[in-house]
C-alpha positions as CSV (number, residue, x, y, z in Angstrom):
1,X,12.3,-6.0,32.3
2,X,13.1,-7.5,29.2
3,X,11.6,-6.9,25.8
4,X,9.8,-10.0,24.3
5,X,12.4,-12.2,22.2
6,X,11.9,-11.6,18.3
7,X,10.2,-14.8,16.9
8,X,11.9,-17.2,14.3
9,X,8.1,-17.7,12.7
10,X,7.8,-15.3,10.1
11,X,4.3,-14.5,9.8
12,X,4.6,-13.6,14.3
13,X,7.3,-11.3,13.0
14,X,5.1,-9.6,11.4
15,X,2.6,-8.8,14.2
16,X,6.0,-8.0,16.6
17,X,7.4,-6.1,13.6
18,X,4.7,-3.4,13.0
19,X,2.1,-3.7,16.6
20,X,-0.2,-6.2,15.3
21,X,-0.7,-4.4,12.5
22,X,-0.2,-5.6,8.8
23,X,1.1,-3.4,6.3
24,X,-0.4,-3.6,2.8
25,X,1.0,-1.0,0.0
26,X,-1.8,0.3,-1.8
27,X,-1.9,2.8,-4.4
28,X,-4.8,4.8,-7.0
29,X,-5.3,6.6,-10.1
30,X,-8.1,8.9,-10.0
31,X,-10.4,11.2,-11.6
32,X,-9.3,14.0,-9.6
33,X,-8.5,14.9,-5.8
34,X,-11.5,14.9,-4.3
35,X,-12.4,11.5,-2.8
36,X,-15.8,11.8,-2.6
37,X,-16.8,13.3,-5.6
38,X,-13.9,12.1,-8.2
39,X,-13.8,8.8,-9.7
40,X,-11.3,5.9,-8.4
41,X,-10.5,4.5,-11.9
42,X,-7.7,1.7,-11.0
43,X,-6.4,0.6,-7.6
44,X,-3.6,-2.2,-6.3
45,X,-1.9,-3.8,-3.3
46,X,1.0,-5.3,-2.5
47,X,0.9,-7.5,0.7
48,X,4.0,-8.3,2.8
49,X,5.9,-11.5,4.3
50,X,9.1,-11.5,6.4
51,X,11.3,-14.7,5.0
52,X,13.2,-17.2,7.6
53,X,16.1,-14.2,7.9
54,X,13.9,-11.9,9.0
55,X,13.9,-10.1,5.7
56,X,10.7,-8.4,4.6
57,X,9.6,-9.3,0.8
58,X,6.6,-8.3,-1.5
59,X,4.3,-11.2,-1.5
60,X,0.7,-11.2,-3.1
61,X,0.0,-8.6,-5.6
62,X,-4.1,-7.6,-6.0
63,X,-4.6,-5.1,-9.5
64,X,-8.4,-3.9,-10.9
65,X,-9.5,-1.7,-13.4
66,X,-12.3,0.1,-11.6
67,X,-15.5,1.8,-13.5
68,X,-16.2,5.3,-12.5
69,X,-19.1,5.6,-10.3
70,X,-22.4,7.0,-11.4
71,X,-22.7,10.6,-11.3
72,X,-18.1,10.3,-10.8
73,X,-16.5,13.8,-11.3
74,X,-13.3,13.2,-13.8
75,X,-11.1,15.9,-14.1
76,X,-9.4,16.3,-17.5
77,X,-6.3,17.0,-16.2
78,X,-5.9,13.9,-14.0
79,X,-7.0,12.2,-17.0
80,X,-4.4,14.0,-19.1
81,X,-1.9,13.0,-15.9
82,X,-2.4,8.9,-15.5
83,X,-3.3,8.3,-19.2
84,X,-6.1,6.7,-18.6
85,X,-9.4,6.6,-20.8
86,X,-12.2,5.2,-18.4
87,X,-14.5,4.8,-21.2
88,X,-12.8,2.4,-22.7
89,X,-13.9,-1.2,-22.7
90,X,-10.6,-2.4,-23.1
91,X,-9.6,-1.8,-19.8
92,X,-11.5,-4.6,-18.7
93,X,-13.1,-2.2,-15.5
94,X,-15.2,-3.8,-13.1
95,X,-17.9,-2.1,-10.7
96,X,-16.3,-0.7,-7.6
97,X,-18.2,-2.9,-5.1
98,X,-16.6,-5.8,-6.9
99,X,-13.0,-4.6,-6.7
100,X,-12.9,-3.9,-3.2
101,X,-14.4,-7.0,-2.4
102,X,-11.8,-9.1,-4.1
103,X,-9.0,-6.8,-2.8
104,X,-10.2,-7.6,0.3
105,X,-10.5,-11.3,0.1
106,X,-6.4,-12.4,-0.2
107,X,-5.9,-9.0,2.5
108,X,-7.8,-10.0,5.2
109,X,-6.7,-13.4,4.9
110,X,-3.0,-12.5,4.9
111,X,-4.2,-10.8,8.5
112,X,-5.6,-13.3,10.0
113,X,-2.5,-15.6,8.8
114,X,-0.2,-13.2,10.9
115,X,-2.1,-12.9,13.7
116,X,-2.8,-8.8,13.1
117,X,-6.3,-7.2,14.4
118,X,-5.7,-4.4,11.3
119,X,-4.6,-3.9,8.4
120,X,-2.5,-0.3,7.5
121,X,-2.3,1.1,4.2
122,X,1.5,2.1,3.1
123,X,1.4,4.3,0.4
124,X,3.8,7.3,-1.5
125,X,1.5,10.3,-0.4
126,X,-0.7,7.9,1.7
127,X,-3.0,10.2,2.9
128,X,-4.3,10.6,-0.9
129,X,-4.8,6.7,-1.5
130,X,-5.9,6.2,2.0
131,X,-8.6,8.7,1.3
132,X,-9.9,7.5,-1.7
133,X,-10.3,4.0,-0.6
134,X,-12.3,4.5,2.5
135,X,-15.1,6.9,0.2
136,X,-15.4,4.0,-2.2
137,X,-15.6,1.4,1.1
138,X,-18.3,3.4,2.1
139,X,-19.6,4.9,-1.2
140,X,-20.7,0.3,-1.8
141,X,-21.2,-0.1,2.1
142,X,-18.7,-2.4,3.0
143,X,-18.7,-3.5,6.3
144,X,-15.7,-6.1,6.3
145,X,-13.0,-3.3,5.7
146,X,-9.9,-4.8,7.1
147,X,-7.9,-1.4,7.0
148,X,-7.4,0.9,10.0
149,X,-9.5,4.1,9.5
150,X,-7.1,6.8,9.9
151,X,-3.1,5.3,10.5
152,X,-1.1,5.0,7.6
153,X,2.7,4.1,6.9
154,X,4.3,7.1,4.3
155,X,6.9,6.0,1.9
156,X,7.2,9.9,1.2
157,X,8.1,10.2,5.1
158,X,10.1,7.4,5.5
159,X,12.1,8.1,2.3
160,X,12.9,11.4,2.8
161,X,14.3,10.8,6.4
162,X,16.3,7.4,5.1
163,X,17.6,8.3,1.5
164,X,17.1,12.4,1.4
165,X,14.0,11.8,-1.4
166,X,10.9,12.4,-1.4
167,X,9.6,11.7,-4.9
168,X,8.8,7.8,-5.7
169,X,11.4,7.5,-9.1
170,X,14.4,9.2,-7.3
171,X,13.7,7.3,-3.5
172,X,13.3,4.2,-5.4
173,X,16.5,5.3,-7.9
174,X,18.7,6.2,-4.0
175,X,17.8,2.8,-2.8
176,X,19.0,1.2,-6.2
177,X,15.6,0.0,-7.7
178,X,14.9,-0.1,-11.1
179,X,12.3,2.8,-12.8
180,X,10.7,2.7,-15.6
181,X,9.4,6.1,-15.8
182,X,7.1,5.0,-19.0
183,X,5.2,2.5,-16.5
184,X,5.1,5.3,-14.2
185,X,1.4,6.6,-12.8
186,X,0.0,3.5,-13.4
187,X,-1.6,2.1,-10.2
188,X,0.1,-1.6,-10.4
189,X,3.1,-0.2,-11.5
190,X,3.8,2.3,-8.6
191,X,2.3,0.4,-5.8
192,X,4.7,-2.7,-6.5
193,X,7.4,0.1,-6.8
194,X,6.2,1.7,-3.3
195,X,6.1,-2.3,-2.1
196,X,9.8,-2.5,-2.8
197,X,11.2,0.8,-1.6
198,X,9.3,-0.2,1.8
199,X,10.9,-3.2,2.5
200,X,14.3,-1.7,1.4
201,X,13.9,1.0,4.3
202,X,12.5,-2.3,6.7
203,X,15.5,-3.9,6.1
204,X,18.0,-1.4,5.6
205,X,17.4,0.0,8.9
206,X,17.5,-3.7,10.5
207,X,21.0,-4.7,8.8
208,X,21.7,-0.8,11.0
209,X,21.1,-2.2,13.9
210,X,17.9,-0.4,14.7
211,X,15.5,-3.4,14.8
212,X,15.3,-5.8,17.0
213,X,15.0,-3.2,19.7
214,X,18.2,-4.2,22.1
215,X,16.7,-5.9,25.1
216,X,16.2,-3.2,28.4
217,X,17.1,-4.0,32.4
218,X,14.9,-2.5,34.8
């Protein structure tokens, strides 16, 4: 039996390439390491799309600064690391519920347009971002969370396999993706670079002949 031929429709390619899942790149900045007790301070997402040549590219970007939830813990070491002043009015921060609702709207639309049944979080050290995203969605009682409850695509592991690097900046440099260290550790910038890195890895694998899979016969 032969494998199903790869569609030339970019939307259908997404469904076929990732087994009905839509990869969405997410990065968060936080007030610590504990998703249950520590503040979510910033979140960004980048959706992806295939072009007519079967190449994967970043598509839409959504970004919010987030107000710490009531009673949230904020570790000084975390603030020193990411440079965020969580109480600055200049951040234009919004409540967690508003941020997640507005973040999920274009993501759910992209999922529907691609004919996918679920979104999968793509992240650099993806478990960290996934845990904070899920904890925030539970905290504000969002019922329509498009993301798979435990599956993630981790660019740390993928970069280690394909580029011999695990640190985001070094992986991007190895892939020829410009990286400004002055902008690092901001959710928007890191999400956009992670999206470029994931697309590079997927496209490079295709160029090397790894996808689509060769037809098989019984």
